[in-house]
C-alpha positions in Angstrom: 0.3 0.2 0.2 2.8 2.3 0.8 4.8 2.1 -2.1 1.2 2.2 -4.2 0.5 5.8 -2.8 4.2 6.8 -3.3 3.4 5.7 -7.2 0.3 7.4 -7.2 2.1 10.9 -5.9 4.8 10.7 -8.0 2.6 11.1 -11.4 1.2 14.5 -9.1 4.5 15.2 -7.9 4.2 19.3 -8.7 1.1 19.6 -7.2 1.9 17.3 -4.4 5.0 19.1 -4.0 3.0 22.7 -3.6 0.9 21.3 -0.9 4.1 20.4 0.8 5.6 23.5 0.9 3.0 25.9 1.4 2.0 23.3 4.7 5.5 23.4 5.8 5.8 27.0 5.7 2.8 27.6 7.4 4.0 25.4 10.3 7.2 26.9 10.7 6.0 30.5 10.7 3.3 28.9 13.6 6.4 27.2 15.3 8.9 30.1 14.8 6.4 32.9 15.9 5.5 30.9 19.3 9.2 30.4 20.3 9.7 34.3 19.4 6.8 35.0 22.0 8.2 32.7 24.5 11.6 33.8 24.5 10.3 37.3 24.5 8.2 36.6 28.0 10.6 34.3 29.4 13.6 37.2 28.9 11.2 39.7 30.5 10.3 37.6 33.1 14.0 36.3 34.1 15.4 39.8 33.6 15.4 41.3 36.9 15.6 38.5 39.9 15.8 39.1 43.6 14.4 42.6 43.4 10.6 42.5 45.6 10.0 46.3 44.8 11.2 49.1 42.5 10.6 52.3 44.0 9.9 55.8 41.9 8.2 58.1 41.1 4.5 58.1 41.3 2.9 57.1 37.6 2.8 54.1 35.8 4.3 51.1 37.4 4.8 49.6 34.2 6.6 51.9 32.8 8.3 52.8 35.5 10.0 48.6 35.2 10.6 49.3 31.6 12.8 52.0 31.7 14.3 51.2 34.6 14.7 47.7 34.3 14.5 47.1 30.7 15.7 50.4 29.2 12.9 50.9 27.4 11.9 54.4 27.3 12.8 57.3 29.1 12.3 58.4 33.2 9.8 61.2 33.4 10.9 61.9 37.3 13.0 61.1 39.9 13.3 61.0 43.7 14.8 62.9 46.4 17.9 61.0 48.0 16.0 62.1 51.1 13.3 60.2 50.8 15.4 57.2 49.6 17.4 56.9 52.8 14.2 57.6 54.9 12.9 54.4 52.9 15.5 51.9 53.0 15.5 52.7 56.8 12.5 51.2 57.3 12.4 47.6 59.4 10.7 45.7 56.9 13.7 46.8 54.0 16.4 44.7 54.2 18.7 46.2 51.5 18.1 49.0 48.4 20.3 49.8 45.5 19.6 53.2 44.2 19.8 53.7 40.4 20.0 57.0 38.2 20.1 56.9 34.4 19.7 60.0 31.9 23.1 59.2 29.7 24.5 56.8 27.3 27.6 55.8 25.8 27.1 55.3 22.1 23.8 54.3 22.1 23.8 52.0 25.3 22.3 53.1 28.6 24.6 54.4 31.3 23.7 53.1 35.2 25.1 54.8 38.1 24.3 53.0 40.6 26.6 51.2 43.7 28.6 48.3 43.7 26.3 46.2 45.8 24.3 46.3 42.6 26.2 43.3 41.3 25.6 41.3 44.6 21.9 42.0 44.6 20.7 42.0 41.3 20.2 38.7 39.9 18.7 37.1 36.7 17.3 33.9 35.4 15.7 33.1 38.8 18.4 33.4 41.4 21.5 33.1 38.9 24.1 36.1 40.2 25.5 38.3 38.0 29.6 37.2 37.3 32.3 39.3 36.0 34.4 37.5 33.2 36.9 40.2 33.7 38.1 42.4 36.2 36.1 43.6 38.8 33.6 46.1 40.2 34.2 49.9 40.0 35.8 51.6 43.4 37.0 55.0 42.0 34.6 58.0 40.4 37.1 57.0 37.3 35.6 53.3 37.1 33.4 51.7 34.9 32.0 48.0 34.5 30.2 47.3 31.1 28.0 44.5 30.1 29.1 41.5 27.7 27.3 43.0 24.7 28.5 46.5 25.1 32.1 45.0 25.0 31.8 42.5 22.2 30.0 45.4 20.1 32.5 47.8 20.7 35.6 46.0 21.0 36.1 47.3 24.7 38.8 45.8 27.2 39.9 46.6 30.4 41.8 50.1 31.4 39.7 51.0 28.1 39.2 54.4 28.4 35.4 55.6 27.2 33.7 59.0 28.0 29.4 59.2 28.2 27.2 61.1 26.6 24.8 63.4 28.4 21.3 62.3 27.6 20.0 59.3 26.3 20.1 60.3 22.8 23.7 59.6 21.0 23.5 63.1 19.3 24.0 64.7 22.8 27.0 66.3 23.8 30.0 64.6 25.0 30.9 64.7 28.5 34.7 64.9 27.2 36.4 66.7 30.3 35.9 63.4 32.2 37.0 60.0 31.1 36.1 56.8 32.7 38.3 53.5 32.4 36.9 49.9 32.1 37.5 47.7 34.9 35.2 45.2 35.0 33.0 43.0 32.1 30.4 41.0 32.5 29.6 37.5 32.0 26.7 37.4 29.4 23.4 37.3 31.1 21.1 37.5 28.0 19.4 40.3 29.9 19.5 44.2 28.9 22.1 44.2 31.4 24.2 42.8 28.9 24.0 46.6 26.5 24.5 48.4 29.7 27.4 50.4 30.8 27.8 51.0 34.7 29.2 54.0 36.9 29.3 54.9 40.6 26.6 57.5 41.2 29.4 59.6 42.6 31.2 59.8 39.3 28.2 59.8 37.6 27.4 63.4 40.0 30.4 64.5 39.0 30.2 64.5 35.3 27.4 66.7 35.6 28.9 69.5 38.0 28.5 72.6 36.2 25.9 71.9 33.7 22.8 74.0 33.5 19.6 73.1 31.6 21.2 70.0 29.6 24.5 72.4 28.8 28.0 72.3 30.0 29.0 75.2 32.0 32.0 74.9 33.8 34.4 72.2 32.4 35.5 69.9 34.9 39.4 70.4 33.0 39.5 73.5 35.0 38.5 72.0 38.5 40.9 69.8 41.1 38.4 67.3 41.1 40.4 66.0 45.0 39.2 69.4 46.3 35.4 68.8 45.6 33.9 67.8 49.5 32.3 63.9 49.3 29.2 65.7 50.0 29.0 67.9 46.8 29.1 64.6 44.8 26.6 62.4 47.1 23.1 62.7 44.4 20.2 64.4 45.6 18.3 62.6 43.5 17.8 59.1 41.8 15.5 57.9 39.1 14.7 54.4 41.0 15.7 52.2 43.4 15.8 48.0 44.0 14.2 47.0 47.3 14.5 44.0 48.8 12.2 42.9 52.3 12.9 41.1 55.1 9.7 38.8 54.8 7.7 38.3 51.3 4.7 38.2 53.7 4.8 41.8 54.2 4.8 42.6 50.4 1.6 44.4 49.6 1.8 46.2 53.2 4.6 47.8 52.6 3.5 48.7 49.2 0.4 50.7 50.7 2.8 52.4 53.3 5.4 53.5 50.4 2.1 54.6 48.1 1.0 56.7 51.7 3.9 58.1 52.1 3.5 61.8 52.8 6.5 63.6 52.0 6.6 62.8 48.6 5.1 61.1 45.8 6.7 57.8 45.3 5.5 54.4 44.4 6.2 51.1 44.9 5.8 48.2 42.0 6.3 44.5 42.3 8.3 43.8 39.2 6.0 40.9 38.6 2.7 42.5 38.8 3.6 45.0 36.0 4.8 42.4 33.6 1.5 40.6 34.2 0.2 44.0 33.0 2.6 44.1 30.1 1.5 40.8 29.2 -2.2 41.0 29.1 -2.1 44.7 26.8 0.1 42.5 24.2 -1.9 39.6 24.7 -4.4 40.5 22.0 -2.1 41.4 19.5 -0.6 37.3 20.5 -3.6 35.9 19.7 -4.3 38.1 16.3 -1.2 36.8 15.1 -1.6 33.2 16.2 -5.2 33.4 14.3 -3.5 34.3 11.2 -0.9 31.6 11.9 -3.5 29.3 12.3 -5.8 30.4 9.5 -2.7 30.5 7.1 -2.3 26.0 8.0 -5.9 25.7 7.8 -6.2 27.4 4.0 -3.2 25.4 3.5 -4.9 21.7 4.5 -8.0 22.9 2.5 -5.7 23.3 -0.4 -4.6 19.2 0.1 -8.2 18.3 0.4 -8.9 19.9 -2.4 -6.6 19.1 -4.7 -7.1 15.4 -3.3 -10.9 16.1 -5.0 -10.3 17.7 -7.8 -7.8 15.4 -8.9 -10.2 12.1 -8.7 -11.7 12.6 -11.8 -8.0 12.2 -13.5 -7.8 9.6 -11.4 -10.7 7.7 -12.6 -8.4 5.6 -15.0 -5.8 4.9 -12.3 -8.7 3.8 -9.8 -10.3 1.8 -12.9 -6.7 -0.7 -12.9 -6.5 -0.9 -9.5 -10.5 -2.5 -8.7 -9.7 -5.1 -11.7 -6.5 -5.8 -10.0 -8.7 -6.9 -7.0 -8.5 -3.6 -4.7 -11.8 -2.9 -2.8 -12.8 0.2 -2.0 -12.3 0.2 1.6 -8.8 -0.3 0.6 -9.0 2.7 -2.2 -10.3 5.1 0.4 -7.2 3.7 2.9 -4.8 4.8 0.1 -6.0 8.0 0.1 -5.2 8.8 3.8 -1.9 7.3 3.6 -1.3 10.0 0.7 -2.5 12.5 3.4 -0.5 11.1 6.0 2.2 10.7 3.8 2.2 14.6 2.9 1.0 16.0 6.0 4.4 13.8 8.3 6.7 15.1 5.4 5.3 18.7 5.6 6.2 17.7 9.9 9.3 17.3 8.9 10.1 19.9 6.9 8.7 22.4 9.2 11.1 21.2 12.1 14.4 21.4 9.7 13.2 25.0 8.4 12.2 25.9 12.1 15.8 24.5 13.3 17.5 26.7 10.4 15.3 29.8 11.2 16.3 30.1 14.8 20.1 29.0 14.2 19.7 32.3 11.6 17.6 34.8 14.0 19.2 33.6 17.1 22.2 36.1 16.9 20.2 38.9 15.0 17.5 39.1 18.0 19.7 38.7 20.7 21.9 41.7 19.7 19.2 43.6 18.5 16.1 42.7 21.3 18.3 40.5 23.8 15.6 37.8 23.6 17.2 34.4 23.8 15.4 31.5 21.4 16.1 28.3 23.0 18.1 25.9 19.9 16.1 22.8 20.3 14.7 20.1 17.8 11.1 19.9 19.3 9.4 21.1 22.2 6.6 19.0 24.0 4.2 22.0 23.3 5.2 22.3 19.6 4.8 18.4 19.3 1.1 18.8 20.1 0.6 21.4 17.7 2.2 19.4 14.9 -0.4 16.3 16.0 -3.2 18.6 16.1 -2.3 19.8 12.4 -1.8 16.2 10.8 -5.1 14.7 13.1 -6.9 17.8 11.3 -5.9 17.3 8.2 -6.2 13.7 8.1 -10.3 14.1 9.7 -10.6 16.6 6.2 -9.0 14.2 4.1 -12.1 11.5 5.5 -14.1 13.9 2.5 -12.2 12.9 -0.9 -11.8 9.1 1.2 -15.1 9.2 1.1 -15.9 9.8 -2.2 -13.3 7.0 -3.8 -15.3 4.7 -1.4 -18.5 5.6 -3.0 -17.7 6.1 -6.0 -15.6 2.8 -6.6 -18.3 1.2 -4.5 -21.3 2.0 -6.7 -20.1 3.1 -10.5 -16.5 1.1 -9.9 -15.0 3.5 -11.9 -16.4 2.2 -14.9 -16.2 4.4 -18.5 
């Protein structure tokens, strides 16, 4: 039966080949889009771990998480360090790590913080940040860079760099003070790989003498050693990462922060903010999946239509098979077997195509958006999706199979 089905399909090679290509392409598109969606969600959810709350100015919690954690968008306001110190002294707070944003280096976000950042901030669940080379900053003129920054710009330890004022590459350069690279972080697959880290004091230093976004006094004319330490203590920061002593007090502390009387601030749970993000884009994901399934459905309809319209052209073939003693049920099974062969061939082609696509775009997505796609052949949910497609095609092919059975039974395919 298998040889007979293969011989019959070879006689219709062009039509069968087009159906296989259409099915393979549609299934590959469906699986690739699903992989990108899952990788995006996984990358976002695992970018920041070990942080219970993100403290920032009152406003959109989602916006706060996006520009502090994922470097998307611009900070709209800051909070005073007096408030930060007051919140950090709360008995419920175990640790706090402030961050200040606003500058960039050749398109990469500059994050000013403390060296405790590299001990407290984790990713991928509970994986700590690790230095591939060097160590954290300890002086005003020292900087730590992410792995992608080092790779893209060819930086090594002791490389001197300048920071650009503002979040745009076209901003004015802080060319009167350079930072030396003292540490390069190991790859994490998170926005950390595309960040440049300086100390809060170093960040405050390069902004001395700036007014209304323009340099008024150059640091070259100042003796940095004579600047009092308290002068380099920042008056404001963009946000603060907080770790609580007990997760049980998370919502209680959040309400306490939101009711803080001295300043309009809010505390955001990162996971809650991301859940809001996924609920917003969920409709778009559903539309993409619906379109992909419609493409697959059209391909299956095309396969069934090809089989049905080809029945008249196969009258001679069926007549010969009946004359050789092939029963009507076996002729119907022949049609079903052809459908199974076409479907399985399309599935194997789709799996190979998805593998090639993920290999081809994984590096591109990693560099462009920080998305890491798992390079697996076939996941359990993907196997289930393909089985549903095969069974759907097999069910649809029952129509032409039934037609073959009836015609061979009642008409005998007689000319």
